[in-house]
N, C-alpha and C positions, 0 to 999 in steps of 0.2 A: 464624322461623316465627311466623305470626300466631296468637294465642291463639284457641281455638275459642269460638264463641258458642252458647249453649244446647246444649252438648254435641256440636255438629256442627262439623267443621273448616270454616274459611272457604275461599272460592274461591282466595284468595291463598296458602294454605298449600302448602308443598312439602316433600318428603322428599329427603334426600341433598344432594349438592353442587350448587351453582348450575351452570347450563348453560355450557359453554365458548363456545358461539355463541348470541348473543341472537336471531338471526333466520335463516331459511333463506337469505336473500340473503348474509348474512355467511359462512355455511357454504359456499354455492356459490362465492363469490369465492375462498375458501381452497382449495377442491377444484380450481377452475380453475387456481390457482397451482401446485398439485401436478402436474397433468397437463402444464402448460407446463414445469415444472422437469424432468420426465421426458423430454419431447420434445426439450429443448434441452441435454441432457447432452453435455458435450464430453470427449473422451478425448485424452490427450496421450502420445506415446511418442517415443523417440529412434531415428532410423534408423541401423541398423548400417552401412549403406553410406556415407551422407553425414554422419553424426553430427549431423544437423539435428533440431530439435524439430519433430514433426509433430502437428498437432491435427486432429480430425475430429469431426463430429456423430455420436454413438452413443446413440440414444434408449434410455432405461432402460425396462424392462418396468413396466407398471402393476401394482401389487399392493395388496391390501386392507391388508396389514401396512405397506407403504410409505405408503399414504394415512393410516393411523392415526398413524404416526410423524410425518409431515409436519404433521398437524393437532394434534399434541401431545396425543393421546388414545390409548386402547387400542382394540383391535378390538371388545371387548365394548361399549364406549361407542358405537361406530358402530352396532352392532346396536340398542342402546337408543334412539339417535336415530331409527332407522328405524321404531320403534314409535310415534313421535309423528306425528300427522296432518300437522302443518305441515312436518316435515322428511322425511317418507317419500318424496315425489317426488324430492327432491334426492339422497337416499342411493340410491334405486333407479336413477337415471340414472348415478350414479358407479359403482355395482356393475355395471351393464350395460356400461359402458365398459371396466372392468377385465376383465370376463368376455370381451368381444369381443377385447381385446388378448391375453388368455390363449389363447383358441381359435385365433387367428391364429398365435401362436408355436408352439402344439402342432402345427398343420398344417404349419408350415415347418421344424420341428425334425427332426433325424435321430434324436434320442433324446428322445422325448416323455414319458418316465415321470414326471419332476418336474412337468410341466404337468398331466398326468392326475391326479396326487396332489392338486394344488391345486384342480383342477376338482371332484374328489370332495368335498374338505373345505370349500371355500368356496361352491360353487354347487350342491351336492346332486346331482352327476352320479352315476350308478350303473352298474356293470357288470351287465348282465343277460343271461341266456340263457334262452330260452323254447323249449319243445318242445311241439308239438301232436300228439296222437294221435287220429286219426279212425277210429273203428271202430263198427260197429253191433252190438257184442256186449254183452249184458247180464250174462253170467256166463261164467266159464271152463268151467263144466259143459257149455256148448253147443259147445265146441271139441273137435275130435278129438285124440287123444293125439299125433299127428304135428304138428298145428298148435301145441299147447302146447309141444312140444319145440323147435320153431322159435322161438317167442316167448321161451322161457326162454333159449335160446342167444343170441339177439339182445340180450336184456336184460343178460345177463352180459357180453357184448362191449362194450355201451355203458358199463358200469361198470368196464371194464379187467380183468375176470376172464378168464383164458385157459383154454381147454379142454385137458384132458390128451390126449395123442396115443395 
């Protein structure tokens, strides 16, 4: 770290570890390498019938954890890189590609729970339920006792409360 002059830190001062990637181009090249690695994953198995070795292309899913591992950094470091102006577009494009792959796999899956979990934790997806009540009533004092009873019964039913017979 460069010593401060006149009590102010110099522009060259830095805190923490040196960056793992010196430029956004270097980072982008390594990210592209990760996606190519995932796209070209080869699986091999032995056929029970012919006892031959069979290989086929079986693309790996893109994940933020997998990207971090491939880049030899952790997920928090990816977040920290995204806070730097020069790296933000590169990280944003990579996240968008991972998110697109995740959404596609969720839509094609018969059991999407794992993908939904990842979408909520990595991409801020939220389960939301909204109800809108449209009424021109300003006070329950304006309702007849019959109307109040109907509303009360409907409200209890909405919350799973059963009426005694």
